C-alpha positions in Angstrom: 140.4 26.4 42.5 142.4 23.7 43.6 141.2 20.9 42.8 140.8 20.7 39.4 143.9 20.0 37.9 143.7 16.7 40.3 140.1 15.4 39.0 140.9 16.9 35.7 143.6 13.2 35.6 140.6 11.0 37.2 139.0 9.0 34.8 135.5 10.7 36.0 135.0 12.8 38.8 132.0 14.8 40.5 132.5 18.0 42.7 128.6 18.4 45.6 128.4 21.2 47.3 126.3 21.8 49.4 123.0 24.4 49.4 119.6 24.1 50.7 115.8 25.1 50.6 117.1 28.3 51.2 118.4 30.0 48.7 115.3 28.2 45.9 112.7 29.5 48.0 111.3 32.3 50.3 111.3 32.2 54.5 113.2 29.0 54.8 116.0 31.1 55.7 117.3 35.0 56.5 118.3 37.3 53.3 121.9 37.3 53.9 121.4 33.4 54.4 119.1 32.6 51.3 120.9 34.7 49.4 124.3 33.5 50.4 122.7 29.8 49.2 121.6 30.6 46.0 124.9 32.0 44.5 126.3 28.5 45.0 123.2 26.9 43.8 124.1 30.6 40.9 127.8 29.2 40.9 127.9 24.8 40.2 125.3 25.6 37.5 127.7 27.3 35.5 131.0 26.2 36.8 129.0 22.0 36.1 128.5 24.1 32.3 131.8 24.6 32.0 133.7 21.3 34.5 131.7 18.5 32.0 133.8 18.9 28.5 136.8 18.1 30.9 133.9 14.9 32.8 133.4 16.5 35.6 130.2 16.8 37.1 129.6 18.4 39.9 126.1 19.8 41.8 124.3 21.0 45.2 122.2 19.2 46.9 119.6 21.6 49.4 118.7 20.0 52.0 115.3 21.2 54.0 115.6 21.4 57.9 117.5 19.2 59.9 116.1 17.7 62.8 118.1 18.9 65.9 116.5 19.6 69.8 116.8 23.7 67.8 114.5 22.0 64.8 112.0 21.8 67.2 112.1 24.9 69.4 114.9 22.9 71.8 117.6 24.7 71.7 118.8 26.5 75.0 118.0 30.0 74.5 115.0 29.0 73.9 111.5 28.9 76.5 110.9 25.0 75.3 113.7 24.1 75.2 114.3 24.5 79.1 110.9 22.6 79.7 112.7 20.1 77.0 114.7 16.8 78.8 117.6 14.5 77.1 114.3 11.9 77.1 112.3 14.6 75.5 114.5 14.9 72.5 115.7 11.5 72.7 112.2 10.2 71.3 112.0 13.0 68.8 114.9 11.7 67.5 113.4 8.5 67.2 110.7 9.9 65.4 113.1 11.2 63.2 115.0 8.6 62.4 112.7 6.7 61.8 110.8 8.4 59.6 114.0 8.8 57.1 114.1 4.7 57.6 110.6 4.1 56.8 110.0 6.4 53.5 113.5 7.4 51.9 114.0 5.8 48.5 117.8 5.1 47.2 118.5 8.3 44.5 120.3 6.3 41.8 123.7 8.3 40.3 124.3 9.1 36.9 125.4 11.0 34.5 122.1 13.8 32.8 120.3 11.7 31.8 121.7 8.3 31.6 119.4 7.2 34.6 
């Protein structure tokens, strides 16, 4: 609402909303979280149609789980978390980072259909 007037003045503009895989598939979050993320996806699609005529692109990204100590059961309140040391978490994080560096391909960003 407040950004759109400023974005309309720019030669190119984009809005990126943060959604979640939980908004796309069941079983990746509780019902309220999933519903909220699905609403973001629907809002993004509708607003993108309205803003396209002004040259404003709008997308949402839907990342999966983020590898943190909580992800692998290492939260302090979890029984397993009480057993994991800082060194355990550091080793797990190194594996995650290596996996990302070795397997993620950069995305080419452009307007739909332009490659």
